[in-house]
Backbone as XML, in Angstrom:
<?xml version="1.0"?>
<chain id="A" units="angstrom">
  <residue number="1" name="MET">
    <atom name="N" x="-128.744" y="-28.478" z="-8.793"/>
    <atom name="CA" x="-129.133" y="-29.814" z="-9.062"/>
    <atom name="C" x="-129.670" y="-30.516" z="-7.820"/>
  </residue>
  <residue number="2" name="LYS">
    <atom name="N" x="-129.115" y="-30.193" z="-6.685"/>
    <atom name="CA" x="-129.580" y="-30.819" z="-5.461"/>
    <atom name="C" x="-131.023" y="-30.407" z="-5.141"/>
  </residue>
  <residue number="3" name="SER">
    <atom name="N" x="-131.366" y="-29.162" z="-5.395"/>
    <atom name="CA" x="-132.700" y="-28.702" z="-5.083"/>
    <atom name="C" x="-133.754" y="-29.405" z="-5.923"/>
  </residue>
  <residue number="4" name="SER">
    <atom name="N" x="-133.415" y="-29.763" z="-7.115"/>
    <atom name="CA" x="-134.376" y="-30.463" z="-7.951"/>
    <atom name="C" x="-134.515" y="-31.914" z="-7.554"/>
  </residue>
  <residue number="5" name="MET">
    <atom name="N" x="-133.579" y="-32.403" z="-6.786"/>
    <atom name="CA" x="-133.618" y="-33.799" z="-6.372"/>
    <atom name="C" x="-134.507" y="-34.015" z="-5.151"/>
  </residue>
  <residue number="6" name="LYS">
    <atom name="N" x="-134.827" y="-32.946" z="-4.458"/>
    <atom name="CA" x="-135.683" y="-33.091" z="-3.278"/>
    <atom name="C" x="-137.057" y="-33.550" z="-3.721"/>
  </residue>
  <residue number="7" name="LYS">
    <atom name="N" x="-137.567" y="-34.528" z="-3.030"/>
    <atom name="CA" x="-138.876" y="-35.061" z="-3.361"/>
    <atom name="C" x="-139.929" y="-34.339" z="-2.528"/>
  </residue>
  <residue number="8" name="LYS">
    <atom name="N" x="-140.977" y="-33.874" z="-3.164"/>
    <atom name="CA" x="-142.055" y="-33.212" z="-2.454"/>
    <atom name="C" x="-143.124" y="-34.239" z="-2.152"/>
  </residue>
  <residue number="9" name="PHE">
    <atom name="N" x="-143.602" y="-34.181" z="-0.902"/>
    <atom name="CA" x="-144.660" y="-35.102" z="-0.509"/>
    <atom name="C" x="-145.990" y="-34.410" z="-0.670"/>
  </residue>
  <residue number="10" name="ASP">
    <atom name="N" x="-146.936" y="-35.091" z="-1.205"/>
    <atom name="CA" x="-148.280" y="-34.554" z="-1.411"/>
    <atom name="C" x="-149.230" y="-35.225" z="-0.414"/>
  </residue>
  <residue number="11" name="PHE">
    <atom name="N" x="-149.685" y="-34.420" z="0.572"/>
    <atom name="CA" x="-150.583" y="-34.946" z="1.591"/>
    <atom name="C" x="-152.040" y="-34.591" z="1.307"/>
  </residue>
  <residue number="12" name="SER">
    <atom name="N" x="-152.335" y="-34.037" z="0.188"/>
    <atom name="CA" x="-153.696" y="-33.587" z="-0.088"/>
    <atom name="C" x="-154.699" y="-34.732" z="-0.096"/>
  </residue>
  <residue number="13" name="ALA">
    <atom name="N" x="-154.325" y="-35.868" z="-0.579"/>
    <atom name="CA" x="-155.240" y="-37.012" z="-0.610"/>
    <atom name="C" x="-155.585" y="-37.458" z="0.808"/>
  </residue>
  <residue number="14" name="GLU">
    <atom name="N" x="-154.586" y="-37.525" z="1.678"/>
    <atom name="CA" x="-154.831" y="-37.930" z="3.057"/>
    <atom name="C" x="-155.686" y="-36.897" z="3.791"/>
  </residue>
  <residue number="15" name="MET">
    <atom name="N" x="-155.442" y="-35.625" z="3.508"/>
    <atom name="CA" x="-156.226" y="-34.566" z="4.167"/>
    <atom name="C" x="-157.665" y="-34.582" z="3.697"/>
  </residue>
  <residue number="16" name="ASN">
    <atom name="N" x="-157.869" y="-34.794" z="2.410"/>
    <atom name="CA" x="-159.241" y="-34.876" z="1.901"/>
    <atom name="C" x="-159.987" y="-36.048" z="2.517"/>
  </residue>
  <residue number="17" name="GLU">
    <atom name="N" x="-159.295" y="-37.153" z="2.686"/>
    <atom name="CA" x="-159.924" y="-38.331" z="3.293"/>
    <atom name="C" x="-160.272" y="-38.073" z="4.759"/>
  </residue>
  <residue number="18" name="ALA">
    <atom name="N" x="-159.396" y="-37.378" z="5.478"/>
    <atom name="CA" x="-159.644" y="-37.081" z="6.897"/>
    <atom name="C" x="-160.782" y="-36.087" z="7.063"/>
  </residue>
  <residue number="19" name="GLU">
    <atom name="N" x="-160.898" y="-35.129" z="6.149"/>
    <atom name="CA" x="-161.952" y="-34.128" z="6.261"/>
    <atom name="C" x="-163.318" y="-34.670" z="5.891"/>
  </residue>
  <residue number="20" name="SER">
    <atom name="N" x="-163.344" y="-35.625" z="5.035"/>
    <atom name="CA" x="-164.636" y="-36.142" z="4.587"/>
    <atom name="C" x="-165.004" y="-37.409" z="5.355"/>
  </residue>
  <residue number="21" name="ILE">
    <atom name="N" x="-165.259" y="-37.236" z="6.643"/>
    <atom name="CA" x="-165.717" y="-38.366" z="7.452"/>
    <atom name="C" x="-167.145" y="-38.651" z="7.041"/>
  </residue>
  <residue number="22" name="LYS">
    <atom name="N" x="-167.375" y="-39.887" z="6.761"/>
    <atom name="CA" x="-168.699" y="-40.269" z="6.291"/>
    <atom name="C" x="-169.708" y="-40.119" z="7.417"/>
  </residue>
  <residue number="23" name="ASN">
    <atom name="N" x="-170.872" y="-39.600" z="7.052"/>
    <atom name="CA" x="-171.939" y="-39.472" z="8.034"/>
    <atom name="C" x="-172.649" y="-40.810" z="8.160"/>
  </residue>
  <residue number="24" name="THR">
    <atom name="N" x="-172.283" y="-41.487" z="9.204"/>
    <atom name="CA" x="-172.947" y="-42.755" z="9.499"/>
    <atom name="C" x="-173.905" y="-42.508" z="10.648"/>
  </residue>
  <residue number="25" name="PRO">
    <atom name="N" x="-174.879" y="-43.362" z="10.811"/>
    <atom name="CA" x="-175.786" y="-43.188" z="11.961"/>
    <atom name="C" x="-175.041" y="-43.136" z="13.290"/>
  </residue>
  <residue number="26" name="LYS">
    <atom name="N" x="-173.943" y="-43.885" z="13.396"/>
    <atom name="CA" x="-173.176" y="-43.886" z="14.645"/>
    <atom name="C" x="-172.525" y="-42.521" z="14.866"/>
  </residue>
  <residue number="27" name="ASN">
    <atom name="N" x="-171.932" y="-41.936" z="13.808"/>
    <atom name="CA" x="-171.304" y="-40.612" z="13.937"/>
    <atom name="C" x="-172.346" y="-39.548" z="14.248"/>
  </residue>
  <residue number="28" name="GLU">
    <atom name="N" x="-173.489" y="-39.612" z="13.586"/>
    <atom name="CA" x="-174.560" y="-38.646" z="13.865"/>
    <atom name="C" x="-175.044" y="-38.771" z="15.297"/>
  </residue>
  <residue number="29" name="TYR">
    <atom name="N" x="-175.131" y="-40.010" z="15.800"/>
    <atom name="CA" x="-175.552" y="-40.232" z="17.190"/>
    <atom name="C" x="-174.584" y="-39.556" z="18.157"/>
  </residue>
  <residue number="30" name="TRP">
    <atom name="N" x="-173.265" y="-39.759" z="17.929"/>
    <atom name="CA" x="-172.285" y="-39.178" z="18.840"/>
    <atom name="C" x="-172.230" y="-37.662" z="18.726"/>
  </residue>
  <residue number="31" name="GLU">
    <atom name="N" x="-172.448" y="-37.124" z="17.539"/>
    <atom name="CA" x="-172.494" y="-35.668" z="17.379"/>
    <atom name="C" x="-173.689" y="-35.091" z="18.130"/>
  </residue>
  <residue number="32" name="GLU">
    <atom name="N" x="-174.826" y="-35.753" z="18.043"/>
    <atom name="CA" x="-176.022" y="-35.300" z="18.767"/>
    <atom name="C" x="-175.812" y="-35.412" z="20.280"/>
  </residue>
  <residue number="33" name="GLU">
    <atom name="N" x="-175.183" y="-36.489" z="20.723"/>
    <atom name="CA" x="-174.875" y="-36.649" z="22.148"/>
    <atom name="C" x="-173.960" y="-35.528" z="22.639"/>
  </residue>
  <residue number="34" name="LYS">
    <atom name="N" x="-172.955" y="-35.207" z="21.838"/>
    <atom name="CA" x="-172.025" y="-34.139" z="22.205"/>
    <atom name="C" x="-172.763" y="-32.796" z="22.292"/>
  </residue>
  <residue number="35" name="ARG">
    <atom name="N" x="-173.631" y="-32.547" z="21.309"/>
    <atom name="CA" x="-174.386" y="-31.293" z="21.311"/>
    <atom name="C" x="-175.299" y="-31.213" z="22.536"/>
  </residue>
  <residue number="36" name="LEU">
    <atom name="N" x="-175.969" y="-32.321" z="22.844"/>
    <atom name="CA" x="-176.862" y="-32.338" z="24.007"/>
    <atom name="C" x="-176.088" y="-32.192" z="25.314"/>
  </residue>
  <residue number="37" name="LEU">
    <atom name="N" x="-174.910" y="-32.779" z="25.395"/>
    <atom name="CA" x="-174.082" y="-32.608" z="26.594"/>
    <atom name="C" x="-173.658" y="-31.154" z="26.762"/>
  </residue>
  <residue number="38" name="ASP">
    <atom name="N" x="-173.328" y="-30.499" z="25.668"/>
    <atom name="CA" x="-172.977" y="-29.078" z="25.734"/>
    <atom name="C" x="-174.161" y="-28.246" z="26.219"/>
  </residue>
  <residue number="39" name="VAL">
    <atom name="N" x="-175.345" y="-28.535" z="25.680"/>
    <atom name="CA" x="-176.550" y="-27.808" z="26.103"/>
    <atom name="C" x="-176.822" y="-28.054" z="27.588"/>
  </residue>
  <residue number="40" name="ASN">
    <atom name="N" x="-176.695" y="-29.319" z="28.016"/>
    <atom name="CA" x="-176.935" y="-29.648" z="29.426"/>
    <atom name="C" x="-175.918" y="-28.978" z="30.347"/>
  </residue>
  <residue number="41" name="ALA">
    <atom name="N" x="-174.674" y="-28.914" z="29.908"/>
    <atom name="CA" x="-173.642" y="-28.257" z="30.721"/>
    <atom name="C" x="-173.946" y="-26.774" z="30.880"/>
  </residue>
  <residue number="42" name="LYS">
    <atom name="N" x="-174.395" y="-26.130" z="29.798"/>
    <atom name="CA" x="-174.741" y="-24.704" z="29.881"/>
    <atom name="C" x="-175.947" y="-24.491" z="30.785"/>
  </residue>
  <residue number="43" name="GLU">
    <atom name="N" x="-176.955" y="-25.345" z="30.652"/>
    <atom name="CA" x="-178.146" y="-25.231" z="31.504"/>
    <atom name="C" x="-177.803" y="-25.473" z="32.965"/>
  </residue>
  <residue number="44" name="LEU">
    <atom name="N" x="-176.935" y="-26.440" z="33.225"/>
    <atom name="CA" x="-176.530" y="-26.725" z="34.598"/>
    <atom name="C" x="-175.751" y="-25.562" z="35.197"/>
  </residue>
  <residue number="45" name="ALA">
    <atom name="N" x="-174.896" y="-24.945" z="34.412"/>
    <atom name="CA" x="-174.144" y="-23.775" z="34.891"/>
    <atom name="C" x="-175.098" y="-22.622" z="35.187"/>
  </residue>
  <residue number="46" name="SER">
    <atom name="N" x="-176.096" y="-22.442" z="34.331"/>
    <atom name="CA" x="-177.084" y="-21.381" z="34.563"/>
    <atom name="C" x="-177.901" y="-21.672" z="35.818"/>
  </residue>
  <residue number="47" name="LEU">
    <atom name="N" x="-178.285" y="-22.917" z="35.989"/>
    <atom name="CA" x="-179.041" y="-23.301" z="37.186"/>
    <atom name="C" x="-178.201" y="-23.092" z="38.443"/>
  </residue>
  <residue number="48" name="ASN">
    <atom name="N" x="-176.933" y="-23.435" z="38.372"/>
    <atom name="CA" x="-176.033" y="-23.242" z="39.505"/>
    <atom name="C" x="-175.926" y="-21.762" z="39.859"/>
  </residue>
  <residue number="49" name="ASP">
    <atom name="N" x="-175.833" y="-20.909" z="38.845"/>
    <atom name="CA" x="-175.783" y="-19.462" z="39.091"/>
    <atom name="C" x="-177.065" y="-18.977" z="39.750"/>
  </residue>
  <residue number="50" name="ASN">
    <atom name="N" x="-178.210" y="-19.485" z="39.283"/>
    <atom name="CA" x="-179.495" y="-19.085" z="39.858"/>
    <atom name="C" x="-179.619" y="-19.527" z="41.312"/>
  </residue>
  <residue number="51" name="VAL">
    <atom name="N" x="-179.189" y="-20.740" z="41.614"/>
    <atom name="CA" x="-179.254" y="-21.244" z="42.997"/>
    <atom name="C" x="-178.342" y="-20.420" z="43.893"/>
  </residue>
  <residue number="52" name="HIS">
    <atom name="N" x="-177.160" y="-20.086" z="43.396"/>
    <atom name="CA" x="-176.232" y="-19.264" z="44.188"/>
    <atom name="C" x="-176.838" y="-17.886" z="44.463"/>
  </residue>
  <residue number="53" name="GLU">
    <atom name="N" x="-177.438" y="-17.285" z="43.438"/>
    <atom name="CA" x="-178.062" y="-15.974" z="43.622"/>
    <atom name="C" x="-179.229" y="-16.051" z="44.607"/>
  </residue>
  <residue number="54" name="MET">
    <atom name="N" x="-180.019" y="-17.128" z="44.524"/>
    <atom name="CA" x="-181.139" y="-17.281" z="45.458"/>
    <atom name="C" x="-180.645" y="-17.455" z="46.885"/>
  </residue>
  <residue number="55" name="SER">
    <atom name="N" x="-179.550" y="-18.186" z="47.076"/>
    <atom name="CA" x="-179.029" y="-18.373" z="48.432"/>
    <atom name="C" x="-178.524" y="-17.048" z="48.998"/>
  </residue>
  <residue number="56" name="ILE">
    <atom name="N" x="-177.895" y="-16.237" z="48.158"/>
    <atom name="CA" x="-177.438" y="-14.912" z="48.614"/>
    <atom name="C" x="-178.637" y="-14.046" z="48.983"/>
  </residue>
  <residue number="57" name="ASN">
    <atom name="N" x="-179.679" y="-14.066" z="48.142"/>
    <atom name="CA" x="-180.881" y="-13.282" z="48.433"/>
    <atom name="C" x="-181.551" y="-13.757" z="49.712"/>
  </residue>
  <residue number="58" name="LEU">
    <atom name="N" x="-181.560" y="-15.069" z="49.945"/>
    <atom name="CA" x="-182.173" y="-15.603" z="51.158"/>
    <atom name="C" x="-181.400" y="-15.164" z="52.399"/>
  </residue>
  <residue number="59" name="VAL">
    <atom name="N" x="-180.089" y="-15.190" z="52.327"/>
    <atom name="CA" x="-179.266" y="-14.739" z="53.460"/>
    <atom name="C" x="-179.500" y="-13.253" z="53.719"/>
  </residue>
  <residue number="60" name="ASN">
    <atom name="N" x="-179.550" y="-12.459" z="52.641"/>
    <atom name="CA" x="-179.800" y="-11.025" z="52.803"/>
    <atom name="C" x="-181.180" y="-10.764" z="53.389"/>
  </residue>
  <residue number="61" name="PHE">
    <atom name="N" x="-182.190" y="-11.521" z="52.926"/>
    <atom name="CA" x="-183.541" y="-11.360" z="53.461"/>
    <atom name="C" x="-183.582" y="-11.725" z="54.938"/>
  </residue>
  <residue number="62" name="TYR">
    <atom name="N" x="-182.948" y="-12.841" z="55.297"/>
    <atom name="CA" x="-182.934" y="-13.269" z="56.696"/>
    <atom name="C" x="-182.244" y="-12.224" z="57.564"/>
  </residue>
  <residue number="63" name="THR">
    <atom name="N" x="-181.114" y="-11.709" z="57.081"/>
    <atom name="CA" x="-180.389" y="-10.690" z="57.842"/>
    <atom name="C" x="-181.253" y="-9.444" z="58.027"/>
  </residue>
  <residue number="64" name="SER">
    <atom name="N" x="-181.901" y="-9.015" z="56.953"/>
    <atom name="CA" x="-182.778" y="-7.842" z="57.040"/>
    <atom name="C" x="-183.936" y="-8.097" z="57.989"/>
  </residue>
  <residue number="65" name="PHE">
    <atom name="N" x="-184.499" y="-9.297" z="57.918"/>
    <atom name="CA" x="-185.629" y="-9.646" z="58.782"/>
    <atom name="C" x="-185.215" y="-9.635" z="60.249"/>
  </residue>
  <residue number="66" name="VAL">
    <atom name="N" x="-184.054" y="-10.197" z="60.545"/>
    <atom name="CA" x="-183.574" y="-10.223" z="61.931"/>
    <atom name="C" x="-183.332" y="-8.804" z="62.431"/>
  </residue>
  <residue number="67" name="ILE">
    <atom name="N" x="-182.697" y="-7.983" z="61.600"/>
    <atom name="CA" x="-182.437" y="-6.595" z="61.999"/>
    <atom name="C" x="-183.752" y="-5.857" z="62.209"/>
  </residue>
  <residue number="68" name="TYR">
    <atom name="N" x="-184.721" y="-6.039" z="61.287"/>
    <atom name="CA" x="-186.017" y="-5.385" z="61.426"/>
    <atom name="C" x="-186.740" y="-5.889" z="62.666"/>
  </residue>
  <residue number="69" name="SER">
    <atom name="N" x="-186.698" y="-7.207" z="62.898"/>
    <atom name="CA" x="-187.377" y="-7.769" z="64.069"/>
    <atom name="C" x="-186.790" y="-7.211" z="65.353"/>
  </residue>
  <residue number="70" name="LYS">
    <atom name="N" x="-185.465" y="-7.170" z="65.412"/>
    <atom name="CA" x="-184.827" y="-6.615" z="66.612"/>
    <atom name="C" x="-185.189" y="-5.150" z="66.773"/>
  </residue>
  <residue number="71" name="SER">
    <atom name="N" x="-185.208" y="-4.421" z="65.669"/>
    <atom name="CA" x="-185.565" y="-3.012" z="65.719"/>
    <atom name="C" x="-187.017" y="-2.843" z="66.163"/>
  </residue>
  <residue number="72" name="ALA">
    <atom name="N" x="-187.909" y="-3.659" z="65.595"/>
    <atom name="CA" x="-189.327" y="-3.568" z="65.958"/>
    <atom name="C" x="-189.528" y="-3.955" z="67.418"/>
  </residue>
  <residue number="73" name="LEU">
    <atom name="N" x="-188.874" y="-5.011" z="67.867"/>
    <atom name="CA" x="-188.991" y="-5.407" z="69.272"/>
    <atom name="C" x="-188.431" y="-4.329" z="70.188"/>
  </residue>
  <residue number="74" name="TYR">
    <atom name="N" x="-187.335" y="-3.713" z="69.781"/>
    <atom name="CA" x="-186.770" y="-2.642" z="70.587"/>
    <atom name="C" x="-187.741" y="-1.472" z="70.667"/>
  </residue>
  <residue number="75" name="LYS">
    <atom name="N" x="-188.381" y="-1.134" z="69.525"/>
    <atom name="CA" x="-189.357" y="-0.043" z="69.534"/>
    <atom name="C" x="-190.547" y="-0.376" z="70.418"/>
  </residue>
  <residue number="76" name="ILE">
    <atom name="N" x="-191.005" y="-1.623" z="70.373"/>
    <atom name="CA" x="-192.112" y="-2.040" z="71.246"/>
    <atom name="C" x="-191.683" y="-1.949" z="72.702"/>
  </residue>
  <residue number="77" name="HIS">
    <atom name="N" x="-190.464" y="-2.398" z="72.979"/>
    <atom name="CA" x="-189.946" y="-2.346" z="74.347"/>
    <atom name="C" x="-189.868" y="-0.899" z="74.843"/>
  </residue>
  <residue number="78" name="ILE">
    <atom name="N" x="-189.365" y="-0.015" z="74.004"/>
    <atom name="CA" x="-189.270" y="1.398" z="74.385"/>
    <atom name="C" x="-190.653" y="1.993" z="74.587"/>
  </residue>
  <residue number="79" name="ALA">
    <atom name="N" x="-191.589" y="1.674" z="73.698"/>
    <atom name="CA" x="-192.955" y="2.194" z="73.835"/>
    <atom name="C" x="-193.601" y="1.679" z="75.114"/>
  </residue>
  <residue number="80" name="PHE">
    <atom name="N" x="-193.349" y="0.400" z="75.430"/>
    <atom name="CA" x="-193.906" y="-0.167" z="76.654"/>
    <atom name="C" x="-193.311" y="0.515" z="77.882"/>
  </residue>
  <residue number="81" name="LYS">
    <atom name="N" x="-191.993" y="0.717" z="77.868"/>
    <atom name="CA" x="-191.358" y="1.415" z="78.995"/>
    <atom name="C" x="-191.907" y="2.834" z="79.125"/>
  </residue>
  <residue number="82" name="GLU">
    <atom name="N" x="-192.113" y="3.502" z="77.982"/>
    <atom name="CA" x="-192.662" y="4.862" z="77.997"/>
    <atom name="C" x="-194.078" y="4.857" z="78.571"/>
  </residue>
  <residue number="83" name="GLN">
    <atom name="N" x="-194.863" y="3.867" z="78.180"/>
    <atom name="CA" x="-196.232" y="3.769" z="78.684"/>
    <atom name="C" x="-196.236" y="3.522" z="80.196"/>
  </residue>
  <residue number="84" name="ILE">
    <atom name="N" x="-195.371" y="2.630" z="80.660"/>
    <atom name="CA" x="-195.276" y="2.359" z="82.112"/>
    <atom name="C" x="-194.826" y="3.613" z="82.838"/>
  </residue>
  <residue number="85" name="ARG">
    <atom name="N" x="-193.841" y="4.310" z="82.282"/>
    <atom name="CA" x="-193.368" y="5.532" z="82.926"/>
    <atom name="C" x="-194.486" y="6.573" z="82.998"/>
  </residue>
  <residue number="86" name="ASN">
    <atom name="N" x="-195.236" y="6.724" z="81.908"/>
    <atom name="CA" x="-196.334" y="7.692" z="81.912"/>
    <atom name="C" x="-197.402" y="7.329" z="82.938"/>
  </residue>
  <residue number="87" name="LYS">
    <atom name="N" x="-197.722" y="6.046" z="83.023"/>
    <atom name="CA" x="-198.725" y="5.622" z="84.013"/>
    <atom name="C" x="-198.203" y="5.821" z="85.429"/>
  </residue>
  <residue number="88" name="THR">
    <atom name="N" x="-196.914" y="5.560" z="85.612"/>
    <atom name="CA" x="-196.325" y="5.767" z="86.937"/>
    <atom name="C" x="-196.355" y="7.240" z="87.310"/>
  </residue>
  <residue number="89" name="VAL">
    <atom name="N" x="-195.993" y="8.096" z="86.377"/>
    <atom name="CA" x="-196.015" y="9.537" z="86.631"/>
    <atom name="C" x="-197.440" y="9.999" z="86.904"/>
  </residue>
  <residue number="90" name="PHE">
    <atom name="N" x="-198.392" y="9.496" z="86.120"/>
    <atom name="CA" x="-199.790" y="9.867" z="86.336"/>
    <atom name="C" x="-200.262" y="9.420" z="87.724"/>
  </residue>
  <residue number="91" name="PHE">
    <atom name="N" x="-199.918" y="8.188" z="88.109"/>
    <atom name="CA" x="-200.314" y="7.691" z="89.425"/>
    <atom name="C" x="-199.673" y="8.526" z="90.531"/>
  </residue>
  <residue number="92" name="TYR">
    <atom name="N" x="-198.375" y="8.814" z="90.369"/>
    <atom name="CA" x="-197.681" y="9.626" z="91.361"/>
    <atom name="C" x="-198.334" y="11.002" z="91.471"/>
  </residue>
  <residue number="93" name="ASN">
    <atom name="N" x="-198.625" y="11.626" z="90.335"/>
    <atom name="CA" x="-199.235" y="12.959" z="90.360"/>
    <atom name="C" x="-200.627" y="12.925" z="90.973"/>
  </residue>
  <residue number="94" name="SER">
    <atom name="N" x="-201.404" y="11.892" z="90.679"/>
    <atom name="CA" x="-202.752" y="11.829" z="91.255"/>
    <atom name="C" x="-202.685" y="11.594" z="92.761"/>
  </residue>
  <residue number="95" name="VAL">
    <atom name="N" x="-201.765" y="10.732" z="93.218"/>
    <atom name="CA" x="-201.611" y="10.501" z="94.662"/>
    <atom name="C" x="-201.079" y="11.758" z="95.315"/>
  </residue>
  <residue number="96" name="PHE">
    <atom name="N" x="-200.082" y="12.378" z="94.707"/>
    <atom name="CA" x="-199.515" y="13.591" z="95.271"/>
    <atom name="C" x="-200.556" y="14.709" z="95.341"/>
  </residue>
  <residue number="97" name="PHE">
    <atom name="N" x="-201.353" y="14.850" z="94.244"/>
    <atom name="CA" x="-202.395" y="15.875" z="94.224"/>
    <atom name="C" x="-203.456" y="15.572" z="95.285"/>
  </residue>
  <residue number="98" name="SER">
    <atom name="N" x="-203.855" y="14.298" z="95.403"/>
    <atom name="CA" x="-204.850" y="13.917" z="96.414"/>
    <atom name="C" x="-204.322" y="14.190" z="97.819"/>
  </residue>
  <residue number="99" name="PHE">
    <atom name="N" x="-203.069" y="13.858" z="98.070"/>
    <atom name="CA" x="-202.487" y="14.103" z="99.377"/>
    <atom name="C" x="-202.480" y="15.592" z="99.699"/>
  </residue>
  <residue number="100" name="HIS">
    <atom name="N" x="-202.101" y="16.415" z="98.719"/>
    <atom name="CA" x="-202.092" y="17.861" z="98.957"/>
    <atom name="C" x="-203.498" y="18.404" z="99.123"/>
  </residue>
  <residue number="101" name="LEU">
    <atom name="N" x="-204.445" y="17.861" z="98.352"/>
    <atom name="CA" x="-205.828" y="18.313" z="98.467"/>
    <atom name="C" x="-206.386" y="17.970" z="99.848"/>
  </residue>
  <residue number="102" name="ILE">
    <atom name="N" x="-206.090" y="16.750" z="100.325"/>
    <atom name="CA" x="-206.571" y="16.342" z="101.649"/>
    <atom name="C" x="-205.908" y="17.192" z="102.727"/>
  </residue>
  <residue number="103" name="SER">
    <atom name="N" x="-204.604" y="17.385" z="102.611"/>
    <atom name="CA" x="-203.921" y="18.176" z="103.634"/>
    <atom name="C" x="-204.371" y="19.629" z="103.575"/>
  </residue>
  <residue number="104" name="PHE">
    <atom name="N" x="-204.704" y="20.123" z="102.418"/>
    <atom name="CA" x="-205.174" y="21.498" z="102.282"/>
    <atom name="C" x="-206.483" y="21.690" z="103.051"/>
  </residue>
  <residue number="105" name="PHE">
    <atom name="N" x="-207.422" y="20.714" z="102.839"/>
    <atom name="CA" x="-208.698" y="20.835" z="103.535"/>
    <atom name="C" x="-208.573" y="20.466" z="105.020"/>
  </residue>
  <residue number="106" name="ALA">
    <atom name="N" x="-207.676" y="19.527" z="105.319"/>
    <atom name="CA" x="-207.539" y="19.104" z="106.713"/>
    <atom name="C" x="-206.945" y="20.193" z="107.580"/>
  </residue>
  <residue number="107" name="LEU">
    <atom name="N" x="-206.107" y="21.001" z="107.010"/>
    <atom name="CA" x="-205.482" y="22.044" z="107.789"/>
    <atom name="C" x="-206.362" y="23.291" z="107.869"/>
  </residue>
  <residue number="108" name="GLY">
    <atom name="N" x="-207.429" y="23.287" z="107.124"/>
    <atom name="CA" x="-208.352" y="24.394" z="107.188"/>
    <atom name="C" x="-207.856" y="25.619" z="106.485"/>
  </residue>
  <residue number="109" name="ASN">
    <atom name="N" x="-207.162" y="25.479" z="105.419"/>
    <atom name="CA" x="-206.652" y="26.626" z="104.666"/>
    <atom name="C" x="-207.660" y="27.110" z="103.630"/>
  </residue>
  <residue number="110" name="ILE">
    <atom name="N" x="-208.897" y="27.093" z="103.937"/>
    <atom name="CA" x="-209.919" y="27.544" z="102.989"/>
    <atom name="C" x="-210.082" y="29.041" z="103.113"/>
  </residue>
</chain>
């Protein structure tokens, strides 16, 4: 008998009223604003990712450029030193050869 005395509450009317929000111009405006804000947030996040990737690429490019520049300058420096050494050796050999040639003829070793 007690179980039959319990009163059941019916919330279906309240739920139907809550689910059927009338589409007013004001509600449509706010729904469109919300949708546009979501789109803008996604675009901004994508733009932020692109800027971050570009900054990483720029740092990598700069690092590569500096390493290449130092390498190229070092190669130029080495080539220049090699050229100076070759010219010095050539000058030494020509002076040494001339000195021996002069001394050869001066001493009469013909």
